[in-house]
C-alpha positions in Angstrom: 44.0 91.5 -167.6 42.6 89.5 -164.7 39.7 87.3 -165.8 38.1 85.5 -162.9 36.4 82.4 -164.1 33.7 80.9 -161.8 33.3 77.5 -161.2 30.3 75.4 -162.4 28.8 74.1 -159.4 25.7 71.9 -159.3 23.2 73.0 -156.6 23.3 70.6 -153.7 20.2 68.6 -152.9 19.0 69.1 -149.7 19.6 66.7 -147.0 16.4 64.7 -145.9 16.1 65.5 -142.2 14.3 62.0 -141.8 17.1 60.2 -143.4 19.5 61.7 -141.0 17.3 60.9 -138.1 16.8 57.3 -139.3 20.8 57.2 -139.5 21.1 58.6 -135.8 18.5 55.9 -134.6 20.5 52.9 -136.4 23.8 54.1 -134.7 21.8 53.9 -131.4 20.5 50.7 -132.1 23.6 49.2 -133.1 25.4 50.7 -130.0 22.9 49.2 -128.0 23.8 45.8 -129.4 27.2 46.7 -128.4 26.4 47.2 -124.9 24.6 44.3 -124.2 27.6 42.2 -124.8 25.6 39.6 -127.1 27.9 36.7 -128.1 25.4 34.9 -130.4 26.4 35.9 -133.9 23.1 34.6 -135.2 21.3 36.7 -132.6 23.4 40.1 -133.8 22.6 38.8 -137.7 18.9 38.9 -136.9 18.7 42.3 -135.0 20.7 43.9 -137.6 18.4 42.3 -140.2 15.3 43.9 -138.5 17.1 47.1 -138.1 17.7 47.0 -141.9 14.0 46.2 -142.6 12.9 49.3 -140.5 12.2 48.1 -137.2 14.0 50.2 -135.0 13.0 49.3 -131.6 15.9 47.4 -130.1 14.2 46.3 -127.1 11.1 45.1 -128.8 13.2 43.2 -131.3 15.6 41.6 -128.7 12.6 40.3 -127.1 10.8 39.0 -129.3 13.9 36.8 -130.9 14.9 35.8 -127.5 11.2 34.6 -126.6 10.8 32.7 -129.8 14.2 31.0 -129.4 15.7 33.6 -132.3 13.3 32.7 -134.7 13.2 35.5 -137.1 10.5 34.6 -139.4 8.1 34.3 -136.1 9.5 37.6 -134.7 8.7 39.2 -137.7 5.3 37.9 -137.8 4.3 39.1 -134.6 5.7 42.4 -135.4 3.9 42.3 -139.0 0.5 41.1 -137.2 0.6 43.5 -134.1 1.0 40.8 -131.7 3.4 42.5 -129.1 3.0 42.9 -125.6 3.4 45.9 -123.5 6.1 43.6 -121.4 8.6 44.1 -124.4 8.8 47.5 -124.1 
């Protein structure tokens, strides 16, 4: 007598397409850091920190940090207060 036992499979939650897109953008962002050949570890940390906060425009983040002597607080303050010039794009 053959009895087939079905495995209890819980339904898999659907992947959030927005989360997947964000991960791809973050991978690209990290690749840009690598390609720039940045050697200043503090600048790299600040760029990654901004990415983790959701600021995913590498060029803007890089320009804000370099123009403001790598001051993370000033760079984020300018982003939050929309004090970003077109030349940063």
